[in-house]
C-alpha positions in Angstrom: -26.2 15.2 5.0 -25.8 13.1 1.8 -24.1 9.7 2.2 -20.4 9.6 1.4 -19.6 8.0 -2.0 -19.0 4.2 -1.7 -15.7 2.9 -3.2 -14.7 -0.7 -3.5 -11.0 -1.4 -3.7 -10.1 -5.0 -4.8 -6.6 -6.4 -4.7 -3.5 -6.9 -2.6 -2.8 -6.1 1.0 0.3 -7.4 2.6 2.6 -7.3 5.7 6.0 -5.9 4.7 9.5 -5.8 6.2 11.2 -2.7 4.9 15.0 -2.6 5.1 17.0 0.6 4.3 20.5 0.0 2.9 23.3 2.2 1.7 23.2 0.4 -1.7 21.3 -2.5 -3.2 23.1 -5.9 -3.1 25.1 -6.9 -6.1 25.0 -10.5 -7.5 28.2 -11.5 -5.6 28.8 -12.7 -2.1 28.4 -9.7 0.1 27.6 -8.4 3.5 25.9 -5.1 4.5 24.6 -3.6 7.7 21.0 -2.3 7.5 20.8 1.4 8.4 17.2 0.8 9.6 14.3 -1.6 9.2 10.6 -1.6 10.1 7.4 -3.5 9.5 4.3 -2.0 8.0 1.2 -2.6 5.8 1.9 -2.9 2.1 0.0 -3.7 -1.0 -1.3 -1.3 -3.7 -5.0 -1.8 -2.8 -4.3 -1.3 0.9 -2.6 2.0 0.0 -5.5 3.3 -2.0 -8.0 2.3 0.7 -6.0 4.1 3.3 -6.0 7.3 1.4 -9.7 7.1 0.3 -10.6 6.6 4.0 -8.5 9.7 4.9 -10.4 11.7 2.3 -13.7 10.8 3.9 -15.0 8.2 1.4 -16.7 5.0 2.5 -13.9 2.7 1.3 -14.3 -1.1 1.5 -11.2 -3.1 0.8 -11.6 -6.7 -0.6 -8.4 -8.5 -0.2 -7.2 -12.1 0.5 -5.9 -12.4 4.1 -4.8 -15.4 6.0 -5.7 -16.4 9.5 -2.1 -15.9 10.5 -0.1 -13.3 12.4 0.6 -11.3 9.3 -3.1 -11.2 8.5 -3.8 -10.0 12.0 -1.3 -7.2 11.7 -2.8 -6.0 8.5 -6.4 -6.2 9.8 -5.6 -4.3 13.0 -3.6 -1.6 11.2 -6.2 -0.9 8.5 -9.2 -1.1 10.7 -7.7 1.3 13.2 -7.0 3.7 10.3 -10.6 3.7 9.3 -10.6 1.2 6.4 -13.5 -1.3 6.2 -12.2 -4.7 5.3 -14.0 -7.5 3.4 -11.4 -10.2 4.0 -11.3 -13.1 1.6 -10.1 -16.4 3.0 -6.6 -17.3 2.1 -4.2 -20.0 3.2 -1.6 -17.3 3.9 -1.2 -13.5 3.9 0.9 -11.9 1.3 4.3 -10.8 2.6 7.2 -8.9 1.1 10.7 -7.9 2.1 11.6 -4.6 0.5 15.3 -3.6 0.2 15.5 0.1 -0.3 18.0 3.0 -0.6 17.7 6.7 0.0 17.6 7.5 -3.7 14.5 5.5 -4.3 16.1 2.2 -5.6 14.1 -0.8 -4.5 14.1 -4.6 -4.7 10.9 -6.3 -3.6 11.1 -9.9 -2.5 7.7 -11.7 -2.4 8.0 -14.1 0.5 4.5 -15.4 0.4 1.4 -15.0 -1.8 -2.3 -15.5 -1.1 -4.2 -18.6 -2.3 -6.8 -18.4 -5.0 -10.1 -17.0 -3.7 -12.9 -19.5 -3.3 -16.2 -19.1 -5.2 -18.1 -17.8 -2.2 -15.5 -15.2 -1.5 -15.6 -14.0 -5.1 -19.3 -13.7 -4.7 -18.8 -11.5 -1.7 -16.3 -9.3 -3.5 -18.4 -9.0 -6.6 -21.4 -7.9 -4.4 -19.2 -5.2 -2.8 -18.2 -3.9 -6.3 -21.8 -4.0 -7.6 -23.0 -1.9 -4.6 -20.3 0.7 -5.0 -20.4 4.1 -6.8 -17.0 3.4 -8.2 -14.6 0.4 -7.9 -10.8 0.3 -8.1 -9.7 -3.2 -9.5 -6.0 -3.7 -9.0 -3.7 -6.0 -11.0 -4.0 -9.4 -9.2 -5.5 -12.9 -9.5 -8.5 -11.5 -7.6 -8.9 -8.7 -10.2 -8.7 -11.2 -13.1 -11.5 -13.3 -11.6 -13.7 -10.4 -10.8 -13.5 -9.0 -14.3 -15.2 -12.2 -15.5 -18.3 -11.3 -13.5 -21.0 -9.3 -15.4 -22.3 -7.6 -12.2 -18.8 -6.1 -11.6 -18.7 -4.6 -15.1 -21.8 -2.5 -14.4 -19.9 -0.4 -11.9 -17.5 2.4 -13.1 -14.1 0.8 -12.9 -10.8 2.6 -12.4 -7.6 0.6 -12.8 -4.0 1.1 -11.9 -1.7 -0.3 -14.6 1.5 0.6 -12.7 4.5 0.3 -15.1 2.5 -0.8 -18.1 4.5 -0.8 -21.4 1.6 -0.7 -23.7 1.5 -4.3 -24.7 1.7 -6.7 -21.7 -1.0 -9.3 -22.1 -1.8 -9.6 -18.4 -2.9 -6.0 -18.3 -5.2 -6.2 -21.3 -8.5 -7.3 -19.6 -8.0 -4.7 -17.0 -7.4 -2.0 -19.6 -10.5 -2.9 -21.7 -12.8 -3.0 -18.7 -11.7 0.3 -17.3 -13.4 3.7 -17.4 -10.1 5.4 -16.3 -6.6 4.0 -16.2 -3.5 5.2 -14.3 0.1 4.2 -14.8 3.7 5.5 -14.4 6.2 6.3 -17.1 8.8 3.7 -16.0 8.4 1.5 -19.1 7.8 4.1 -21.8 9.8 6.7 -23.7 6.6 8.4 -25.0 4.0 8.7 -22.3 1.5 10.7 -24.5 1.6 7.9 -27.1 1.1 5.4 -24.3 -2.0 7.2 -23.0 -3.4 7.5 -26.6 -3.0 3.8 -27.1 -4.7 3.0 -23.8 -7.7 5.2 -24.8 -8.0 3.2 -28.0 -9.0 0.2 -26.0 -12.0 1.9 -24.3 -11.2 4.0 -21.3 -12.4 7.6 -21.3 -9.4 8.9 -19.2 -5.8 7.9 -19.0 -3.3 9.3 -16.5 0.5 8.9 -16.3 2.5 9.9 -13.3 6.0 11.0 -13.9 7.6 11.3 -10.4 9.1 14.7 -9.7 7.8 15.9 -13.2 4.2 15.6 -12.0 1.6 13.9 -14.1 -0.1 14.1 -17.5 -3.6 13.0 -18.5 -5.5 12.5 -21.8 -9.2 12.4 -22.2 -11.0 10.4 -24.9 -11.9 13.7 -26.8 -8.2 14.5 -27.0 -8.1 17.1 -24.2 -4.6 17.1 -22.6 -3.8 18.0 -19.0 -0.6 18.4 -17.1 -0.1 18.9 -13.3 3.1 19.7 -11.4 4.3 17.6 -8.5 3.6 19.2 -5.1 7.0 19.9 -3.4 7.7 17.3 -0.7 10.3 16.3 1.8 10.6 12.8 0.4 11.0 10.0 2.9 9.9 7.0 0.8 8.3 6.9 -2.7 6.4 3.7 -2.0 2.7 4.2 -2.3 2.8 7.6 -3.9 1.0 6.4 -7.0 -1.7 4.8 -4.9 -2.2 8.1 -3.0 -2.3 10.0 -6.3 -5.0 7.8 -7.7 -7.0 7.9 -4.5 -6.9 11.7 -4.5 -8.2 11.7 -8.1 -11.0 9.2 -7.3 -12.2 11.2 -4.3 -12.2 14.6 -6.1 -14.0 13.1 -9.1 -16.7 11.5 -7.0 -17.2 14.9 -5.3 -17.8 16.5 -8.7 -14.4 18.1 -9.5 -13.4 18.5 -13.2 -10.4 16.5 -14.3 -7.9 19.4 -14.0 -8.9 20.0 -10.4 -9.0 16.2 -9.6 -5.4 16.0 -10.8 -4.4 18.9 -8.5 -6.0 17.1 -5.6 -4.2 13.9 -6.6 -0.8 15.6 -6.6 -1.5 17.0 -3.1 -2.6 13.6 -1.8 0.6 12.0 -3.2 2.7 14.3 -1.0 1.3 12.5 2.1 2.7 9.2 1.0 6.0 10.7 -0.1 6.6 12.3 3.3 6.0 9.1 5.3 7.8 5.8 5.7 4.3 4.1 5.6 1.7 4.0 2.9 -0.1 6.7 4.8 1.1 8.7 7.8 -1.9 7.5 9.9 -0.2 4.1 10.3 2.7 5.8 12.1 0.5 8.0 14.2 -1.5 5.0 15.4 1.8 3.6 16.7 2.8 6.9 18.4 5.7 7.5 16.1 6.6 10.2 13.6 5.2 9.8 10.1 
């Protein structure tokens, strides 16, 4: 049998405390009782790696992780779920506290951030990217440093721009290095124009997810695509964009045309939407419902 396509995913993995509230706190002295709280893996790169592994790809996650309890939790959860980890040494593991409500409102508190990767760790991550059939480089300090490496730029790069508004300077090197870019419509009133402006900087494909309205995509030759969202019993919207992108990556690497890849992406997003974790496998490994 042919080898599974190799995908490098470079960027954040974190250990998160999720707290479900009736409403988000207001900027006044206040007290609320949490309806529920739980700990789980977070980070946009961890989410993509989980879904790529679920889809049968040889996914290797390059992410800064500390030699602390949080890093141990992340390592165990991801490894058990089938993700291969290339851990980069860090003084601490990234950690968030997410305040959430049932209607999808969210405040993310970044409690700790990883330290800057050392040169030898950047060499390791760059080698993983250079050996891959496709790499996902996520917005992060690690991503910025990797895009400065010539060997990284020889691999097809897909980038998640998240809530890009079309002009933020931090996103620019990621956008210009990418073969395909993904984003959501949170910061634009005209998603088609946003996609067109992205393609003007070099990518061949730009995709914008629109929540319950599905997603749209624009190819460099002007071809437009639209895909409906797959109906889901939404538990948590966190990680749905990562799942969508992973579904598109996997389908594309298996030879699917863009229209079919977007259908596969929408189906994969449903898995994240119906779980309180980035992927339901994290709950199954704990013996709990997804």
